[in-house]
C-alpha positions in Angstrom: 423.9 124.7 194.3 420.1 124.6 192.6 418.2 126.2 195.8 415.7 123.1 196.6 413.0 125.9 197.3 412.8 126.3 193.7 414.1 123.2 192.1 413.3 119.6 192.4 416.8 117.6 193.2 417.6 114.0 192.4 420.1 111.7 192.4 423.3 111.6 193.1 424.6 109.9 190.0 427.8 108.0 189.1 430.1 109.2 186.0 429.1 105.9 184.5 425.6 106.6 184.7 426.0 109.7 183.1 427.7 108.4 180.1 425.3 106.0 179.4 422.3 108.1 180.1 424.4 110.9 177.4 425.7 109.1 175.2 429.8 110.1 176.2 432.5 108.5 176.2 434.5 108.1 180.0 438.1 109.7 179.2 440.7 111.4 181.1 441.0 109.9 185.0 438.5 107.4 183.2 437.1 107.3 187.4 433.7 105.4 186.2 432.4 104.9 189.5 432.7 108.8 190.8 429.6 110.1 192.5 428.8 113.4 191.3 426.0 115.3 193.1 425.1 118.7 191.0 425.8 120.5 187.8 427.5 123.6 187.6 429.9 126.4 185.6 433.9 125.3 185.4 435.0 127.7 187.7 432.7 127.1 190.9 432.6 123.4 190.5 433.8 120.7 193.0 435.0 117.8 193.0 431.5 115.9 192.8 429.9 118.1 190.3 430.0 117.6 186.7 430.6 120.8 184.0 430.9 121.2 180.8 433.2 123.0 177.8 431.1 124.1 174.5 433.0 127.6 174.0 436.7 127.8 173.2 436.6 131.0 175.1 436.3 129.7 178.4 439.5 126.9 177.7 441.3 128.8 180.4 438.7 127.7 182.9 438.6 124.2 181.7 442.1 124.2 182.5 441.7 125.0 186.2 438.2 123.6 187.0 437.9 121.4 190.1 435.0 119.7 188.3 435.4 116.5 189.4 434.1 115.7 185.7 433.6 117.5 182.7 431.3 117.2 179.5 433.9 118.1 176.2 434.8 117.6 173.1 437.7 114.9 172.4 439.8 117.4 170.5 439.9 119.4 174.2 441.0 116.3 176.2 444.7 117.1 176.4 443.9 120.2 178.0 441.8 119.1 180.8 443.4 119.7 184.3 445.4 116.5 185.6 443.3 113.7 187.2 440.0 115.1 185.9 437.6 112.6 184.3 435.9 113.2 181.2 432.8 112.6 179.6 433.7 112.7 175.6 431.1 113.4 173.5 431.4 115.9 170.2 428.0 117.9 171.5 428.9 119.1 175.5 426.1 121.7 175.7 423.2 119.2 174.8 425.1 116.4 177.3 424.9 118.8 180.2 421.2 119.7 178.8 420.5 115.6 179.7 422.5 115.4 183.0 421.0 118.6 184.3 417.6 117.4 183.9 418.8 114.6 185.9 419.8 116.2 188.6 416.9 118.9 188.7 414.0 117.1 187.0 411.1 119.1 186.4 408.7 119.2 189.3 405.4 117.0 189.0 401.9 119.1 189.6 399.1 117.7 190.9 396.3 117.3 188.9 392.4 118.6 189.5 390.9 122.2 189.0 391.4 124.6 191.6 388.4 125.9 193.3 388.5 129.6 192.0 388.7 128.0 188.2 386.0 129.0 186.3 385.3 126.2 183.7 382.4 126.5 181.5 380.5 123.2 181.6 380.7 122.9 177.7 384.6 122.4 178.1 386.6 119.7 178.0 389.6 118.9 180.7 391.0 116.3 179.3 392.6 113.3 182.1 395.2 114.6 184.7 394.9 118.1 183.7 395.8 120.6 186.2 393.7 123.7 186.5 395.5 126.9 188.4 393.4 129.5 190.6 391.3 131.9 189.2 392.0 130.4 185.1 389.3 130.8 183.1 388.5 128.2 180.4 385.4 129.2 178.0 382.8 126.9 176.1 383.9 124.6 173.7 387.6 124.7 175.1 389.2 121.2 174.6 392.1 120.7 177.3 394.4 117.6 176.5 395.5 114.8 179.1 398.4 116.1 181.3 398.0 119.8 181.0 399.1 122.5 183.4 397.1 125.3 183.0 398.4 128.2 185.5 396.9 130.7 187.6 395.1 133.7 186.1 395.3 132.4 182.1 392.1 132.4 180.1 391.6 130.0 177.6 389.1 131.2 175.4 385.7 129.5 173.5 386.6 126.7 171.1 390.3 126.7 171.5 391.9 123.2 171.6 395.0 122.2 173.4 396.8 119.1 172.8 398.2 116.5 175.6 400.9 117.6 178.4 401.1 121.3 177.6 401.8 123.8 179.6 400.3 127.3 179.6 401.7 129.9 181.9 400.3 132.0 184.4 398.6 135.2 183.1 398.6 134.0 179.4 395.6 133.9 177.3 394.7 132.2 174.3 391.6 132.4 171.9 391.5 131.6 168.3 393.8 128.9 168.2 394.9 124.9 168.3 397.7 124.4 170.0 399.6 121.0 169.7 401.0 118.7 171.8 403.9 119.3 174.4 403.9 122.9 173.8 404.6 125.6 176.5 403.2 129.2 176.8 405.1 131.1 179.4 404.0 133.5 181.4 401.7 136.5 179.5 401.7 135.1 176.1 399.1 136.5 174.2 397.8 134.3 171.5 394.8 134.7 168.7 394.4 138.3 169.4 393.2 140.6 166.1 395.8 141.2 163.6 396.7 144.7 163.0 394.9 145.7 159.9 392.8 148.8 158.8 391.8 150.2 155.6 392.5 154.0 155.6 390.7 156.8 153.0 390.2 160.3 153.8 387.3 159.7 156.4 389.9 157.8 158.2 390.8 154.1 159.4 388.6 151.4 159.2 389.3 148.0 161.1 389.8 144.7 158.8 388.1 141.8 160.6 390.4 139.0 161.4 388.4 135.8 160.9 391.9 133.4 161.0 393.6 131.3 163.6 396.6 130.5 165.2 397.9 127.2 164.4 400.3 126.1 166.8 402.4 122.9 166.7 403.8 120.2 168.6 407.1 121.3 170.8 406.8 124.3 170.8 408.0 126.9 173.1 406.8 130.8 173.0 408.7 133.1 175.5 407.3 135.2 178.2 404.8 138.2 177.0 405.1 137.1 173.5 402.1 138.0 171.1 401.5 135.9 168.3 398.0 137.6 166.2 395.6 135.6 164.8 395.3 135.6 161.1 392.8 137.8 158.9 391.6 134.8 156.5 394.3 132.6 156.1 396.0 131.3 159.6 399.1 132.1 161.4 401.1 129.3 162.1 403.9 128.2 163.9 405.6 124.8 162.7 406.1 122.1 165.2 410.1 122.4 167.1 410.2 126.2 166.7 411.1 128.2 170.1 410.2 131.6 170.5 411.8 133.9 173.2 410.6 136.6 175.3 408.7 139.9 173.8 408.6 138.7 170.3 405.5 139.9 168.3 404.5 138.3 165.5 401.7 139.6 162.9 398.7 138.5 161.2 399.1 135.4 158.5 403.2 134.8 159.1 403.6 131.6 158.8 407.1 130.3 160.6 408.3 126.7 159.7 409.5 123.6 161.6 412.7 124.3 163.9 413.1 128.1 163.7 414.6 129.7 166.4 413.4 133.5 167.4 415.7 135.3 170.1 413.4 138.4 171.9 412.1 141.6 170.5 412.2 140.4 167.1 409.0 141.5 165.2 407.7 140.0 161.9 405.3 141.9 160.3 402.1 140.4 158.6 402.1 137.9 155.9 405.6 136.9 156.0 406.6 133.3 155.4 409.2 131.4 157.3 410.9 128.1 156.3 412.0 125.4 158.3 415.0 126.0 160.6 415.9 129.8 160.1 417.6 131.7 163.0 416.6 135.0 163.8 418.7 136.9 166.2 417.4 139.6 168.9 416.0 142.8 168.1 415.5 141.8 164.3 412.4 143.3 162.1 410.6 142.3 159.4 408.7 144.4 156.7 405.4 142.3 155.5 405.3 140.0 152.4 408.5 138.5 152.9 409.4 134.8 151.7 412.3 133.8 154.5 414.0 130.5 152.7 414.8 127.4 154.9 417.9 127.6 156.8 418.6 131.5 156.8 420.2 133.5 159.5 419.1 136.8 160.6 421.9 138.6 162.7 420.8 140.5 165.6 419.0 144.1 165.2 418.6 143.3 161.3 416.0 145.4 159.3 415.0 142.7 157.0 413.2 144.5 153.8 413.5 141.9 151.2 413.0 138.4 150.1 415.9 135.7 151.7 417.0 133.0 149.9 417.6 129.3 151.4 420.8 129.2 153.5 421.7 132.8 153.2 422.8 134.9 155.9 422.3 138.7 156.3 423.6 141.5 158.7 422.4 145.2 158.6 419.9 147.4 158.1 418.7 147.0 155.2 419.4 143.8 155.5 422.3 142.5 153.5 424.4 139.3 152.9 426.8 139.4 155.7 430.2 139.5 153.6 428.8 142.2 151.8 427.3 144.1 155.3 431.1 143.6 156.9 432.9 145.2 153.7 430.4 147.9 153.9 432.1 148.5 157.5 435.6 148.2 156.4 435.0 151.3 154.0 433.2 153.3 156.7 436.2 152.8 158.7 438.2 153.6 156.9 436.6 156.9 155.4 436.0 158.0 158.9 440.1 157.5 159.3 441.1 159.5 156.3 438.8 162.4 157.6 440.3 162.4 160.7 443.9 163.1 159.9 
């Protein structure tokens, strides 16, 4: 059970209601009237809990689960425990996410400006926005309707934030235009100087950074991620992209729509990433690269060349994944031979 001190609690819901909301088909015991009051994992779920099976690795837990109802693919329905009501769907994880949101909807916030916030008279605050304690909003900034700006966040001069956005505590946003329904988690840094210097025998000279950060709609940016503004062209994050915690995105980087970037990835300046690219944790990119649409970059890859559309790469330097595993196999054979 989710702790009600931290999460809103809704429901209960019947199996029929969950099926209707998620588009699932009722199977197994098919008790459409069964009342469910919580979501939970297969191994701890009880008779009034709904769970899910997505990864076949956990089939053994599915087969012995005491959950009252389980989202599962139709192909696995025959392995369900006796007497369990099934919610059959081709995407159990997504259906579970919908159900979990029903049981624990996002907590509402109260509109208004906290008395300790500092809002410049030249800033614009949209209808229904919530501005938390010690927030600073500078001159010319525009905050859209129904936005939430949490404690200690700083919104720089001229920044534009669309409607229904959530800016987490202690975040800073400058030189940026942000779309609608976008979320920045606590500690995010957007719009600071890019890392650019000219070097000669006398030392390093800072290159002025005159670009912006342009972030689309429905983007999520994880805690303590940093996104530098462009040096002249903009740094761009496409709509629907999700970025994990502790990611570094350099100046002039362009990221397409619907990308997934996992924690500790680092993307050097002027790299262009196409739509729907997936980047694993701790992957690193040299600058000025082109990564094609739908490419997949395995965790800890070191990308030093352009990657074609749909290509999957692994290793450092990153190579096509089949080649990477051939290299690993050769090294394993060599080490076994030398050990004899």
